N, C-alpha and C positions, 0 to 999 in steps of 0.2 A: 504494500499499499504506499502511496506517495504522501508525504507530509504536505499540508497546505502551505507551509513556509517555502517549499521549493518550487512553487508554481506562481508565476506572475502573468498579468494580462495588461495590455496597453489600454489606454482610454479609447472607447469605441468612437468611430467616426462614421458619418452618414453621408452618402452621396445619392442624389436623385438620378435615377436612370432617365436620361433625356434622349438617348440615341441608341439605335441598333444598326450596326454596320456588319455587312457580310461579304465575303469573297471566297472564291474557290481556288485552292492551290493545286496545281497539277504537278505531279512528281513522276518522273520516269526513273524506275528502279533498274538496277543491273542484275537483279537476282537476290537471293537470300542475304539479309544483313540489315544493319541499322543506317538510317539516313537522318542527319541532324537537321531539324526544322526550326531550331531556336531563332536564328537570324531572320528567317522568313516571318515567323510569328511576331517578333519585335518590330520588323519593318511595317507589317500590317497595322500594329498598334500605333506606330508613328504616322502612318499614312492617313489614318482616320482621326488623328488628333485626340486620341483617347486620354482621359485623365484618370478617373477612378471607375472601376467596375469589374467586369469579368470577361475573360476570353474563353470561349469554348472551341475546341478542335474536334471534328468528327470525321472519321475516315469512312468512305462510302463503299467498303469492301468487306468480304468475309474471310479473306485469306491474307490479309495484312492488318496491322494494328498500330496503336500509338502507345507510347510510354514516356514517363519522365524518369531519367536515369542520370547517373554520374557522367559528366562530360570531361573529366580531367585525365583519366587513365583509360586508354583504349582497350586494355586487357579486360576491363569490366564488360564491355560489349562482346568481346570474344567469348568470355566465360558464359555470358547469358545466352549467346547463340548455341554454345555447347549444351547447356542445360535444357533449352527448348528442344534441341535435336534428340536428347536422351528421353525426354518426356513424351515426345511424339515423333518417333523415327519415321523416315520416309523410304525405308527399304522394302523390297518385295515381300520379305518374311514378316512384316509387321502385322499382317492379318486384317488390314482395313478392307471393308467391302466397297466403300465409295472411292472410286478411282477414275472417275469420268475424264478428268483432265491430266491424269498421270499419277504416279505413286506419291507425289508430294502434295496432292490435292487435299485429302482428308487430314493428314498431319497439319497442313496449313490452317484448316478450320479449327483444329484442336488448339493450336498455338494462339490463334486469335481469341478463342474462348478463355484461355488462361491469362491473356493480357487485357487490353482495353480497346474499344472502338471509339471512345471519346475521352477527352481530358477537359478539366476546368482549371484555369489559372487566374488567380486574382491579378488585377492591374491596379497599381498604386502610384499616384503621381506620374502617370504616363509611362510607367515601366512594368514589365512582367515581374511579378513578385516571386521569382524563382530563387532558390537558395544558391549559394556561391558555386557549388559543384553540380548543379542541376541543368540538364538540357532536355529539350523536347525532341523525341525521335519517332519517325515512322519505321516500323519493323516489317520488312518484306519477308514473308514466310515461304514464298514460292522460289524455286530454283531458277526459273526463267525470268527475264525482264518483264515488267508490267508497267502500265500507265495507271497511276493511282490518283484519286481525288480526295482532297481533305478540305472540308468546309470550315472556314474560320468565321467566328461570329463574336463581335464585341457588343456587350450590353452595359451601358453606364452613362457617364457624362463626358463631354468633350471639353477641351481647354478653351 
């Protein structure tokens, strides 16, 4: 149990949502792996003059996903790729019945189910409220290149 003395909270602030801005980000993947979308998300926030509110990212696919992960050490992403491959292998012996688009089809769906199709990131003073070592990533779960769409939507107030 955590002692109440070890928890602090900032003074609440209130922002009136006066705008909704939406864009679609098209990403061409090169196959299985992580693609850093942090700069694109930050540019969208700058382009819509966002001040305070929330950014939602939603991927319009069932065989790719989104995550917030460490962006300092690339070995983290390599290890995460290894873990996902172990949890949902795409070899012929895995026993999947759904293989309409190949042996990586069903494992890609499982990996998406284990991760996320949408993210919510607070926006404070015109900046994404990510931690120092956090980045926003699209995870391509298929072995072949694909064209992916990510919907970006800011709800909040503008500068």
